[in-house]
Every structure is written in C-alpha cells, then in structure tokens.
C-alpha positions, 0 to 999 in steps of 0.5 A: 484191556482200556477201562473207560467211561463213554459220553457222546455229547451232542453240542458244547453245553453237554460236553462241559457238563459231562466233564465238569469236576472231571477234566483231569481223566478226559480224553477227547476223541474224533476221527481216533486215527491217533488215539486209538494206536496209542491206547493200544501201545498203552496201558492208560489209567481209567479215563473218561472218552469224550466223542466229539463226532456229534457236535456239528458246530465244530465241523464248519468251514467259513469265511467272514470278514477276511478271515477263514474259520475251520472247526476242529473236527473238519476232516481232511477230506473236507478241507481237501475239498473245500472251495473256500481253502482251496482258494484262501489257503491252498497250501493247507488243501495240499497238505490235507490231500497228502495225509494218509490214504483215503480212509484216514483222510475221510476220519482224521481232523484238523483239531486231532492232527494239531493237538497230537502235536507230532513234529511231522504233523501234516497241517502245522506247516501251512498253519504256521505259515499262514500265521493261524490262530487256535481257538480253545474253550476249557472245563470252566468256559474259559476261551483261549486264542492261542497263536499257532507258533506258540501252541506247540512246545515239543513233542507231542506237547502243547500248551492245552490244559487237561480238559481244554478243547480246541474248537476251531482254528482261524487265519487271515486271508493273505494279502493280495498279491501272494502265492504259496508253496507246500511240499511234503516229502516222504519215503513213499508215494503215498501213506509216508510220514513226511521225512521233511514238510515245507510251507511258504506264503509269499507277499510279492512286487513283481519278483520281489519279495515284500514279505515271507513266512517260511514253516517247517515239519519233521526237522526239530522237536516241535514244527517251526517257523524259519524267521532268520530265513524270512528275513534273508528273503524278505525285500529281496528279488528271488534268484538262484544266488538268494535261494542258495543264500536261504538254503544255507541260513535255513540249516542254521534254524533246524534241528533234525535227528536221525531215525528209522525214516532218515538221518540227520544229515539227510534231512538237513540237506533235503530241507535246503533242497525242498526250500529253494523248490517251494520258494521258486514255485511260489515266486513263479506264482506271484509273478504270474498273479501280478502279471494277471496271468493266473 
C-alpha cells in the first residue's frame, strides 16, 4: 500500500505554502501516466502527493513577442490541436500526436513527459531542436531558466531539485525561412515507445542549409543534440552525398543500447536512415517555402 498525504492547490501560492518545510517528500502529479505505474512497481517512502491539475495558470499556450510559451500542464492532445504549436513548432505537435493512445494523450502533460526524463521521451527531441528553455520554480520561490540541453543528465534524471516544479517551456519562433521534420520509429503503428526518434530544424537559403539543429531520442542515456552532424551539414547543399556523410557522422554521436525493443546495431542503422529521411523532408519543405509554394 502507498502511504501518502494528498493536497490539491488551486494556484502556485497555495502549492508552495503546502510544501513548505516538506520539499524532500514531494511528488508532483498531473496526468499520472508515468507516476502511477512507477508507484505501483516500487515501495516508496511516505510522501506528499501534490496534484497540479487545478492550477489553471500552468495550462496556457501563448505567443508573445516571437516566443512560444507552453504551460507545463498542457496535454499532448492540446499540443497537437494548438494552432500556435502547429504553426510555429510543428515537430512538437507531431511528437504529441505520436505519444501513446488517445486516452493517454488526453492526460499526459508536457511537463511530466520531460520531468520523467526517459531517453525515449517523445517531446524531448523536438524541444531540443527548437532550443527550448525549461522554466522552474522551487519551494523557496527561486526561479530558474534551464536550456533544455542542460536539463537531462541521464536515464530518468534531470537537474531538478526536490520540490522544484516545471512551470512552463518556451522557445523562440524559428527564423524565416526555416523548415522542420520529426520522425518517430517504433515497432508498432500505434502506442509504441520509440526505437529511434529524430527531430530537425533547418534554416534554409534555397537548397543551402544555413543552420541546422538535429536532436535524437532513444539512442543515448538521455535525449541529445547531434552537434557534430549539424556542423557537417551547415553551409552545404543538401545532396545525397551530404546526407550519406551526415548519416555516418551521427553514428559517432550516439551510444544506443540493446533492449527488448531493438539491438544497439539496429538502432545505429535506423538512426542513419531516419536522419537522412528527416533532413530530406525538411530540405524539400524549405525549398518550397523559399519559392513561395507553401
């Protein structure tokens, strides 16, 4: 049996008052799509469960002065349906659509997805490629802004302190002209944890890549940016030869494991294939955008 105290604050002020002096016992919960299975599988010490679902200020999705702000309680369904996200961060909307089944997407939140810090977290590669920032607030009301590439430190490990809450995620609207692509590869057509996932954002000048941001999931102890591969691509025309070169370079940046879903060798091969496909898709979108065709 799980021994816990339960509180359900209606705003951040109530939340931090309720955990004052007890931050080391706090477990924040919202959609509970990860928390409940974890609690059932373990024998946790008595804890303070803080239900975030009544805090409306953490649900907003907004655009202001060229920056997109997403409240940590925004669900996958809301992200996938948001016109703001579909317009300015389509790879994030794509990742949200690919997570779990409709029931899970109705409950799973973006804050929970990244706080759980699975190497296969669906929203992590798009947020890395969009150069997002994680905004947090702690029990002492100290606020932090953490670049997403510094947020993950290992499997199910982040830089969050005990009692520190993700309040929102922000990212700048990609510069024009830019293009993006997201691919999640799993062993089933639906409800699959990714074997490999890729997200790319390219700033294009015709068929020349001016700047690239490439992120990967399920191929390292944490979601990662492929910085060497980005440098391999930048300043070059996206040709089949360049794509092959990128597919080889990216293999040096990943450290996949063998598990129940795939072998390390298979993940390495699929990473190269999906990267070439994602870059080609984004490049074609970028060319069409530059030519005024979309």
